C-alpha positions as CSV (number, residue, x, y, z in Angstrom):
1,M,-28.2,33.9,-77.9
2,M,-24.5,32.8,-79.2
3,S,-23.3,30.3,-77.0
4,A,-22.4,26.3,-76.8
5,W,-25.6,24.6,-77.1
6,N,-26.2,20.6,-76.3
7,Q,-22.2,20.3,-76.0
8,T,-20.4,18.8,-72.5
9,S,-19.1,22.1,-71.3
10,G,-20.1,24.6,-68.6
11,V,-20.9,27.1,-71.0
12,S,-24.1,24.7,-72.5
13,I,-25.3,24.0,-68.9
14,H,-25.5,27.4,-68.1
15,A,-27.0,28.2,-71.4
16,E,-29.6,25.2,-71.4
17,L,-30.7,25.6,-68.1
18,V,-31.5,29.2,-68.4
19,G,-32.5,29.3,-72.2
20,R,-35.0,26.1,-71.4
21,E,-36.3,28.1,-68.5
22,W,-37.2,31.1,-70.8
23,I,-38.9,28.8,-72.8
24,K,-41.4,27.6,-70.5
25,Q,-41.8,31.0,-69.0
26,G,-43.5,31.6,-72.6
27,H,-40.2,33.9,-74.2
28,N,-39.4,32.9,-77.5
29,L,-36.0,31.9,-78.2
30,K,-33.0,32.0,-80.8
31,V,-29.8,29.8,-80.3
32,F,-26.8,30.2,-82.5
33,S,-24.3,27.7,-81.6
34,F,-20.9,26.0,-82.9
35,I,-20.7,24.0,-86.4
36,E,-20.6,20.2,-85.7
37,D,-17.1,20.4,-87.0
38,D,-15.7,22.7,-84.7
39,Y,-16.9,23.4,-81.0
40,H,-16.0,23.9,-77.8
41,G,-16.6,20.9,-75.4
42,R,-15.6,17.4,-75.4
43,S,-19.0,15.9,-77.2
44,L,-22.3,17.4,-78.8
45,I,-25.3,15.7,-76.8
46,G,-28.9,15.1,-77.6
47,R,-30.8,16.6,-80.7
48,D,-30.9,19.7,-81.6
49,E,-34.3,22.0,-81.1
50,S,-35.7,23.7,-83.8
51,F,-34.7,27.4,-82.7
52,V,-30.7,25.8,-82.9
53,T,-28.9,27.4,-86.0
54,R,-25.1,26.0,-85.8
55,C,-23.5,29.2,-87.9
56,F,-20.3,29.5,-86.2
57,G,-16.5,28.0,-85.0
58,T,-14.3,28.6,-82.6
59,C,-11.8,31.2,-82.7
60,Q,-8.9,29.3,-82.1
61,K,-10.0,26.4,-85.3
62,T,-11.9,27.7,-88.2
63,N,-13.1,31.3,-86.8
64,Y,-16.2,30.8,-89.3
65,L,-19.1,33.0,-88.6
66,N,-22.3,32.7,-91.2
67,P,-23.7,36.6,-90.5
68,I,-27.1,35.8,-92.2
69,P,-28.9,34.4,-89.2
70,F,-27.7,37.0,-86.8
71,L,-28.9,40.0,-89.5
72,E,-32.0,38.1,-90.4
73,G,-33.3,37.3,-87.2
74,D,-35.4,39.6,-85.2
75,Y,-34.9,39.7,-81.7
76,E,-34.5,42.7,-78.8
77,F,-31.9,41.2,-77.0
78,F,-28.8,39.4,-77.7
79,V,-26.8,37.6,-75.5
80,V,-23.5,36.5,-75.8
81,Q,-21.9,33.3,-73.5
82,D,-17.9,32.9,-73.3
83,L,-16.7,35.4,-75.6
84,N,-13.2,34.3,-75.6
85,M,-14.1,30.9,-77.4
86,L,-16.0,32.7,-80.2
87,P,-14.7,34.2,-83.7
88,R,-14.8,37.9,-82.0
89,S,-13.2,40.0,-84.7
90,K,-15.8,38.7,-87.0
91,L,-18.5,39.1,-84.7
92,S,-17.6,42.6,-84.3
93,S,-17.8,43.4,-87.9
94,I,-21.7,43.0,-87.8
95,F,-22.0,43.8,-84.4
96,H,-23.0,47.6,-85.0
97,M,-26.1,46.1,-87.3
98,I,-26.9,43.3,-84.1
99,K,-26.9,46.7,-82.0
100,R,-29.6,48.3,-83.9
101,K,-32.3,46.1,-82.9
102,S,-31.5,44.7,-79.9
103,K,-30.0,45.4,-76.2
104,A,-26.3,43.2,-76.3
105,I,-25.3,41.4,-72.9
106,H,-22.1,39.5,-72.4
107,V,-22.6,36.4,-69.6
108,V,-18.8,36.5,-68.5
109,H,-17.5,33.1,-68.2
110,E,-13.4,33.9,-68.7
111,N,-11.6,34.1,-65.2
112,R,-9.4,36.8,-65.6
113,L,-9.5,39.5,-68.0
114,S,-8.3,38.9,-71.4
115,E,-4.7,40.0,-73.0
116,D,-6.4,40.0,-76.6
117,P,-7.3,43.3,-77.9
118,S,-10.1,42.0,-79.6
119,F,-12.1,41.0,-76.5
120,Y,-12.8,44.5,-76.1
121,E,-14.1,45.8,-79.1
122,H,-18.2,45.2,-78.8
123,D,-20.4,47.9,-77.2
124,W,-22.2,45.6,-74.5
125,D,-24.9,47.3,-72.6
126,K,-24.7,45.0,-69.9
127,F,-21.9,42.3,-68.4
128,V,-23.4,39.9,-66.2
129,C,-21.0,37.7,-64.1
130,F,-21.4,35.2,-61.5
131,D,-20.1,36.0,-58.5
132,E,-17.8,38.9,-56.5
133,R,-14.6,37.6,-57.6
134,Y,-15.7,38.2,-61.6
135,R,-17.1,41.7,-60.4
136,S,-13.9,42.5,-58.9
137,F,-11.8,41.9,-62.0
138,L,-14.2,43.2,-64.7
139,S,-14.8,46.3,-62.7
140,R,-11.2,47.0,-63.2
141,V,-12.0,48.0,-66.8
142,Y,-15.7,48.8,-67.1
143,S,-17.9,50.9,-65.3
144,V,-19.4,48.9,-62.1
145,D,-22.8,50.3,-63.0
146,K,-22.9,48.0,-66.3
147,I,-22.0,45.0,-64.5
148,C,-24.7,42.6,-63.0
149,L,-24.5,39.7,-60.6
150,I,-26.6,36.6,-61.6
151,P,-25.2,33.4,-59.9
152,F,-24.7,30.3,-61.8
153,P,-28.1,28.2,-62.3
154,C,-28.6,24.4,-60.6
155,M,-30.8,21.9,-61.9
156,P,-34.1,21.8,-59.4
157,W,-34.0,19.3,-56.6
158,I,-35.2,15.9,-57.9
159,E,-33.8,13.0,-55.7
160,G,-34.6,9.4,-56.7
161,D,-35.0,5.9,-55.0
162,K,-31.5,4.3,-55.0
163,G,-32.8,0.9,-55.3
164,E,-34.7,1.2,-58.1
165,A,-32.3,3.1,-59.6
166,R,-29.8,0.5,-59.4
167,K,-32.4,-1.8,-60.8
168,Q,-33.1,0.4,-63.8
169,L,-29.1,0.4,-64.4
170,G,-28.2,-3.2,-63.8
171,L,-26.2,-2.1,-61.2
172,P,-25.4,-4.0,-57.8
173,Q,-27.5,-3.5,-54.7
174,D,-25.1,-5.0,-52.2
175,R,-22.0,-2.5,-52.7
176,K,-21.4,1.2,-51.9
177,I,-21.2,2.8,-55.3
178,I,-18.9,5.8,-56.0
179,L,-19.7,7.5,-59.5
180,V,-17.1,9.6,-61.6
181,F,-18.1,10.9,-64.5
182,G,-16.9,13.1,-67.7
183,Q,-13.3,13.6,-67.5
184,K,-12.9,14.0,-63.1
185,W,-11.2,10.6,-63.3
186,R,-8.0,11.8,-64.4
187,H,-7.7,13.9,-61.1
188,L,-7.8,11.1,-59.5
189,G,-4.4,10.8,-57.3
190,Q,-2.6,8.5,-55.6
191,E,-4.3,9.6,-52.0
192,E,-7.5,8.7,-53.6
193,I,-6.4,5.4,-55.0
194,Q,-4.6,4.3,-51.8
195,V,-8.1,5.2,-49.4
196,L,-10.1,3.1,-52.2
197,R,-8.1,0.4,-51.7
198,K,-8.1,0.4,-48.4
199,L,-11.9,0.9,-47.8
200,N,-12.0,-2.0,-50.6
201,S,-10.7,-4.5,-47.9
202,K,-13.3,-3.6,-45.4
203,I,-16.8,-2.3,-47.7
204,P,-17.6,-3.7,-50.9
205,L,-17.0,-1.0,-53.4
206,L,-17.6,-0.1,-56.6
207,L,-15.9,2.8,-58.4
208,L,-18.5,3.5,-61.6
209,I,-16.0,5.7,-64.3
210,I,-18.5,7.2,-67.1
211,S,-17.0,9.1,-69.6
212,E,-16.1,9.5,-73.2
213,T,-12.9,8.6,-73.0
214,Q,-11.4,5.8,-74.8
215,R,-9.9,4.2,-72.1
216,V,-9.2,4.6,-68.2
217,S,-5.7,3.5,-67.0
218,G,-4.2,3.6,-63.6
219,I,-6.8,2.8,-61.3
220,E,-6.6,-0.9,-59.9
221,G,-6.5,-3.0,-56.3
222,F,-10.7,-2.3,-56.1
223,A,-13.9,-3.0,-58.1
224,C,-14.0,-0.4,-61.0
225,A,-16.3,-0.3,-64.0
226,F,-15.8,1.5,-66.8
227,K,-18.7,2.8,-69.5
228,K,-17.5,4.7,-72.4
229,E,-20.6,7.1,-72.6
230,V,-21.7,10.8,-72.8
231,L,-24.6,11.1,-70.4
232,E,-27.5,13.0,-71.2
233,R,-28.9,15.4,-68.2
234,D,-31.6,13.0,-67.1
235,E,-29.6,9.7,-67.6
236,L,-26.5,11.5,-65.1
237,Y,-29.4,12.0,-63.0
238,R,-30.5,8.3,-62.9
239,Y,-27.1,7.7,-62.1
240,L,-26.4,9.8,-59.3
241,H,-29.8,8.6,-58.1
242,A,-28.2,5.2,-57.9
243,S,-25.0,6.3,-56.5
244,D,-23.6,6.6,-52.4
245,T,-21.3,9.5,-53.8
246,W,-19.6,11.1,-56.4
247,L,-16.3,12.2,-56.8
248,Y,-15.0,15.8,-57.8
249,P,-11.2,15.5,-57.0
250,K,-9.8,19.0,-59.1
251,R,-7.4,20.9,-57.6
252,S,-7.3,24.7,-57.4
253,I,-6.3,26.7,-60.0
254,D,-4.6,29.7,-58.5
255,N,-5.2,33.3,-58.8
256,T,-8.6,32.7,-61.2
257,A,-12.3,33.2,-60.6
258,V,-13.2,29.5,-61.3
259,L,-16.4,27.9,-60.1
260,S,-17.8,24.0,-60.9
261,S,-20.6,23.8,-63.3
262,T,-20.6,19.9,-63.0
263,I,-21.5,20.3,-59.2
264,H,-24.4,22.9,-59.7
265,L,-25.4,20.5,-62.5
266,A,-25.7,17.4,-60.7
267,M,-26.4,19.0,-56.9
268,G,-30.2,18.8,-57.5
269,S,-30.0,15.2,-57.7
270,G,-29.5,14.8,-53.5
271,C,-26.5,12.7,-54.2
272,I,-23.7,14.4,-51.9
273,P,-20.3,14.8,-53.6
274,V,-17.1,14.3,-51.7
275,V,-14.5,16.9,-53.3
276,R,-11.5,18.2,-53.0
277,D,-11.0,21.6,-51.1
278,S,-10.1,24.2,-53.9
279,N,-11.4,27.2,-55.5
280,F,-13.9,25.9,-57.3
281,L,-15.9,25.5,-54.4
282,F,-16.2,29.2,-53.8
283,G,-19.9,29.7,-52.6
284,V,-20.6,25.9,-52.5
285,K,-18.6,24.2,-49.6
286,E,-21.3,24.0,-47.2
287,A,-23.1,22.0,-49.6
288,V,-20.4,19.3,-50.3
289,L,-18.4,17.2,-48.3
290,S,-14.8,18.6,-48.9
291,Y,-11.5,17.0,-48.1
292,R,-8.0,18.3,-48.1
293,D,-5.8,15.1,-47.6
294,K,-6.1,11.4,-47.8
295,D,-7.2,10.9,-44.1
296,E,-10.0,13.5,-44.4
297,F,-10.9,12.0,-48.1
298,E,-11.7,8.7,-46.0
299,E,-13.4,10.1,-43.3
300,K,-15.8,12.0,-45.6
301,L,-16.5,8.9,-47.7
302,I,-17.7,6.8,-44.9
303,E,-19.4,9.8,-44.1
304,A,-21.6,9.3,-47.2
305,F,-21.7,5.7,-46.9
306,E,-23.2,6.0,-43.4
307,Q,-25.3,9.3,-44.0
308,R,-23.8,10.4,-40.6
309,E,-24.9,13.8,-39.2
310,E,-22.2,15.9,-41.1
311,W,-23.9,14.1,-44.4
312,R,-27.4,15.1,-43.2
313,R,-26.3,19.1,-42.6
314,T,-24.5,18.8,-45.9
315,K,-28.0,17.9,-47.6
316,I,-29.8,20.3,-45.8
317,E,-27.2,23.1,-47.0
318,A,-27.7,21.9,-50.6
319,Q,-31.1,21.6,-50.6
320,R,-31.1,25.3,-49.5
321,Y,-28.5,26.5,-52.0
322,V,-30.5,24.6,-55.0
323,A,-33.8,26.3,-53.8
324,T,-31.9,29.7,-54.2
325,H,-30.0,29.1,-57.4
326,E,-32.4,26.9,-59.1
327,S,-32.9,27.4,-62.9
328,G,-36.2,29.3,-63.2
329,K,-35.2,31.6,-60.6
330,I,-32.2,32.6,-62.3
331,A,-33.8,32.8,-65.4
332,M,-35.9,35.0,-64.0
333,M,-33.1,37.2,-63.0
334,F,-32.1,37.7,-66.4
335,I,-35.6,38.6,-67.3
336,D,-35.8,41.1,-64.8
337,L,-32.4,42.4,-66.3
338,F,-33.7,42.8,-69.7
339,R,-36.6,44.9,-68.5
340,S,-34.5,47.2,-66.9
341,L,-32.8,47.8,-70.4
342,M,-36.0,48.8,-72.0
343,D,-36.9,51.1,-69.5
């Protein structure tokens, strides 16, 4: 698989959730990923496994690609994720040799058709996309029988004990904790800030921001704790288990097919998020508490704090969604696709 790996990006989340399941299922995996000096995403996380080779950069910066690992490797299937970030022309110069020994599958993370001609240089055996929106724009230029729909994966459902998680993390037991992680704090607007200030006058709150950013500004009027940290997956779930809810205030991006890898990653924690209504919620809207304005934002926060009827219905829907999209099942859908290409 040629992809982001051990990085803070949606592509890396997808690749890791699926790739690690392939290994659990007994398959051999080799990952070709970005070099440490030129990668797509905000941070590298964890420690690379023995099957990871960092041998290319982004097309935007170094446009570097070492062909030797691709040509020496022995593999039956070549899975490429997020082609738009890769050194496409360099890849195309060796693609005919890759195709001699493997079937080539492109997992499409792009949210629209590319205007760059180099995007169309490769002879893919199959395209994998996440939902009908992606298939709709891909079918304008590719044969429909080459396009396969495999949903974005989720972590398995792993609930935790809130009190124990707070104890382990040194967090207060007597406050409602609202988690914001990654770069999502940058999307908090005055609507959200005003509501948090208002609620803080009645309910003891703690807004917990965990981000790799150097500093957080513009958030005041209530208790706020900031930790400069890049969370690995297990540690993220510990913080989610300790929280009453977490926020995803990102607004729509018009005329594009988008989804939230963050929501898919976090859903299995059982911590139900309060999320701004947007096109990032395609397919998952019933599994989150969504709001359109500050009044609804306040309502949904209280819903999460008190775990009322809507929160309970939403949690059931989140469990159902995770059960059908958990990474093991999605990984098997890829294996079924690979087998169909061998027929």
